[in-house]
N, C-alpha and C positions, 0 to 999 in steps of 0.2 A: 230110528237109525238102523241101517242095514248091517248084517253080520260082518261084511268085509270092512265097513267103516269102523265098527267096534274093534276089529283086529288091528287096523291101522292106528287107532288111538292107543291100544295096548303096546304096539311096537314102538310108537313114537315116545310114549312115556318111559318105556324101558331104555331106549337109546339115550334119551335125555338124562336119565338117572345114571347110566353107565359112562357117558362121555363128557358131560358138563364138568369142567374143572373147578369144583367148588373150593379147592384149596387156594385158588387165586383170590386176592383181596378185592379186586375189581368185580369179579363174578359174585362174590358174597355180598358186596355192597349193592350190586344191581338186583340181586335176589331180595335183599332186605327192602330196597326201594319198591319193588313190585308189590310186596305185601303191605308196606306202609301206604302206598297209593290205594290199594284195595280197601284198607281200613278207613282211609279218608272218605272214599265213596260210600262205604257202608254207614258211616256215621253222619255224613253231611248231606247225602243225596238220595239214598234209597227210600227211607221211610217218609220223609217230608216232601220228596219231589217225585220219585219214580212210582211209588205205590198209588198216589192219587192220579198220576198221569195214566197209569195202566187202566184204572177204572174209567177215566174219561175216554180213552181210546176204545175200550170195550163197549161203552155206551154208544159211541159214534158208529161202531161197526154193526151194532144191533138195531139201533133206533133211527139211523139215517139211511134212507133207501138209496142204494147204489144206482138202481135203475132210474131214479128220479134225477140223478146227476148226469149219468151217461147219455140220457135221451137228448141232451142239448148239443151233442157233438156231431150230429148229422150235417152233411155238406150243405143242406138247404136251411139249416137253422139260422136264426138271427145272429149275425156276426158278433155284435157287441155282447149279447148275452152268452154266446158260445164261448168266446175267449175269457169272459169274466168268470164263468163257471169253471173252465179248464184251468185257469191260473190259480184257483184256490182249492181245487179238487183234492190236492194232497192232504190239506188239513181236514177236509170233510171225510174222505175215504180212509185216511190213516193207513196207507199202504206203504210197504217197503219196496226196495228196488227189485226184489225177486217177484213180488206180487203184481207190480204195475205192468210187467212185460206181457203176460197173457191177457190182461185187460186191454192194453194198447193194441195187441194183435187182433183181439176180438172186435174192437170198435173200428179199427182201420179197415179190416177186411170186410166189415159189414156196411161200409159206406161213409164213415167219418171223413171229413176233409182233412188234408194233411196238416193244415194249420192248427185246428183245435186238437187233433190227435197228438201232435208233437208237443203242444203246450201242456196237454195232460201227461204225456210221457215224462216231461221234465218235472212238472209240478208234483206228481205222485210221491216220489221218494224225497224230493227236495224240501217239501213243506210238511213232512211228517210231523204231526203234532208232538209226538214224544221227543223227536230230535230238536225241535225248536225250544221246547221247555228245558231240556237238559243242557243245550247250548247256553241259554241265558243263565241258568243256575250255576254252571261250572265255569264258563268262560266270560261271563259278564253280560248284563242286559244289553249293552251297546252292540256287542257282536251277535247276540241272539236276535235283536231287532233288525240289524243290518242283514242278517241271513234271511229273515222272514220277508222283508221288503224286497231284497234283491231277488229272491227266488220267485216271488209273484211277478215282478217286472220282467225277469228273464223268461218266464213261461210265456208271457204275452208277446214279448219281442221275438223270441225264438219261433213261436208259432206263426207270427206275421211274416217273418223273413222266409220261413220254409214255404208258406203259402204263396208268397210273391215269386220266389225263385223257381218253384215247381208248379206255377199256375197252369201251364199248358198240360203237364202230365196229370194234374189233378182234375182238369176239365174232361180229360179222356177216360178217366176211371168211371166205373159204374157207381154213381152216387145216389144218395137218397137219405131219407130219414131213418133213424134207428128206432124201431118200435120195440121198446122194452116195457114189460109190465110193471106198473107201479104197485108198491106195497100199500095196502090199505090199512089204516088205523083209525080207531074210533076216538082216539085222544087228540084234543086240539093241539095245534102247533105251539101255542104259547106255553103249554105245560111242559112239553119236551124242551123248549128253549130255556125256561126257568130252571128246570132240572139240570140241564147242562151248565148254565151259568152258576148255579149253586156249587157244583163240583169244581168249576174253574176257580171260584173265589176261595174254596177250601184249599186248593193247591197254592194259590197266590199267598194266602196268609200263613199256611203251614211252612212254606219255604221262604218267608219274608226275612231278608238278610238283616243282620245286626247293623244299626246305623253307625256311621263314622262320626268323628268329633265335629266335622263341618256340616253334617246333615241337619235339616231343619227340625223344628219342634214336632211338626205333624208326623214325620217319619219315625221319630223316637216314640211318639205316643202310640202309633199303630203297632210298633214292635212290642211295646210293653203290654198291649192288650191283645196280641195276636192269638194266643191260645184260647182266650175267652171267645173271640170271634169264631175260631175254628169249631169250638164246642157248640156254639149257637147254630152255626151253619150245618153241622152234623145232625143236630136235632131237627132242623128244618128239612134236611134231606131225608131223614127217617120218616117224617110225616108224609112227605111227597111219595116215598116208595110205598108206604102203607095205603095211602088214599088213591093213588093214581095208577098203580101198576098191578098187574096180575102175577100170579106165582110163576107161570111159564116165562114171562118176560124177564123177571128177575133172575130166573135160572139161566136163561140165555145170556144175560148181561154178565153174570158171574163166570160162566163158562168161557165167554169171549175174553174177559179180563184175564182169566187164568191162562188162556191160550197165548195172549200177548206176553204174559210174564214168563212162561216156560220157554217160549221161543226166543225172547230177547235177553232175559237176565243172564243165562249162561254165556251167551256171546259177549254181552257187555262186560261181565266180570272177567271173562277170559281176555278180552281186549284191554282191560285195565291192567291186568297182570303183565301182559306183553309190553304195553306202553311204559309201565313202571320199570320193567327190567331193562328195556332199551334206552329210555329217555329220562327216567326218574321224575320225581315231583319238581315243581318249580323251585329253583334254588338248590336242588340236590342232584348232583351229577350221577350218571349211571353208565351203561355200557358204551353208548355212542358219545364221543366228545362233543362238547357244546360248540367248539369252534367250527366243526363241520356243518352244523345246522346254521350257524350265523353266516357262514360263507355262501351257502346255497340259497337260503330263504330269509336271511336277515335283512333288515331295512325295508325299503319300499320301492326298489328299483323295478324297471320293466322286466329284467331277467328273472328276479326273484318271484314276481307275481306270475310270470309265464311258466316258470319251472313248477311252481306249486299247482297251477292249473293242469299242466300236463301230467304230473304225478297223480293228482287227484282223479283225473279222467281215466287213467289206466288201472289204478289200484281198485281192488274190490273191498269195500267197507261193509261188514255186516252191520245191521241196523244199530245205530248209536255208537258204534266203536270209534267213529271218527272223532268223537268228543274227547275221550281220554288220550287218544293219540295226539290230538292238537294241544291238549293241555300240557303234555310232555314237551312237544315241539316249541310251544310258546315259552315255557319255562327254560328251555335250552337256548333261546335267542331268536326264535322265529318272529318276523314282523307281523303286525296286526293285519296289514293289507294282504300279504300272502296267505295268512290264516283264513281270511274270508274267501279268497280265491279258491283255496282247497275245499272249503265248506260248500261253495256253490257248484264246483265241478265234480267233487267226489261222489256224493250219494246218487247223483243223477246218471253218472257214467261209470263204466268199468269195462275192461277188456271182454269179459264174458257177456255183458249186456250188449256191447257193440255187435258181437257176432249174432246174437239173437235178433237185435233190431234189423240188422242187414238181411236176415232171412225173411223178414216181414215186408220191408219197404225197399230193399235193394241196397247195394254197396254205395252207389253214388249219393243217394239221399242220406244214408247213414253218415257218410264222410262229411257232408255239408252240415248235418245236424251237430256232429261232434265238434267241428271247427267253430261253429257259432257259439256253442257252450264254452269252449276253451277261451275264445277271444273275449266274450262277454265277462267271463270270470276274471280274466286278467285285467280288463278295464275296471271292473268293480273293485278289485283289490287295490289298484293304484289310487282310485278316488277315495276309498275308505281310509287307506293308509295315510293319504295326505290330510285327511280331516282329523284323524285321531293322533 
């Protein structure tokens, strides 16, 4: 953090302490809600969800070769393979919205077709593995699954539409293959796959939700045995780490995991405090009256879904902060359809990212790209809202 940023933080905290009217009952209630929501996250989500997810994201960034993924984005690459890789690259590369922009600029300027490049541009932050996991854990597996499926489909459809609309411009660009060096490893792919799968299973069982009265016997049996399964999987993971990995690899994994944690946790916990102060926990009112939320994004109307998509596309969400914000909005009366619309439009777009994208591929292409994302998000929200 630069010195002037530290100064701004100090000034901001001082002004807040000086001017916030804590003698108001509403402000005190909102402040309490902020810390109650933070406590909920600390107890329910950090240890059993976020910590394993950080280790998974760290492993992906260290042991999955970015060059092996990006090489498929050349304009002459096989289209089916190219769009398939682009549509899931967010889960593979584990990048946030600020990281995907320079990657997009690099592959587009070096010859990637506009279709695969924009599919990757959308997929990068939209299918961030941490975001999908936290969405499912906090907002429910249905919304988490809908976000994952919607983001993959959107990436493909957005890329295909951009490639069709700008096919003449794309043909006139200097195109070719992207020659990126592959990382070489002596370890077989199946070992890395099994290692990743073990960590995913640890995450699944550690965060396994308590079954309801109507859930089946299998669900209840898994819940009763979940910590035994976690301990067994941790032992298996320990054996893998000792037998298959060298010290330098493990050091890189821990450093990458810590990098994700120190980058994301302060932003997430700050976002939780802000969301709790403004919106409160579900069923607990805070600063913004619930009737305003219900009026703008309640139900599943075209207007509610379109408004959520527009707001999501303009706002900047630091990585994962969209989840506590949506938790507060849903608790205040936001419909499930508009919630999905915001989830699909928000992480992939923001006003700052629009300006950056325009500098890479021009204002016209950027405007069309943004319009496609907003319209698809609105449509997906209406479909999901009608189903749930």
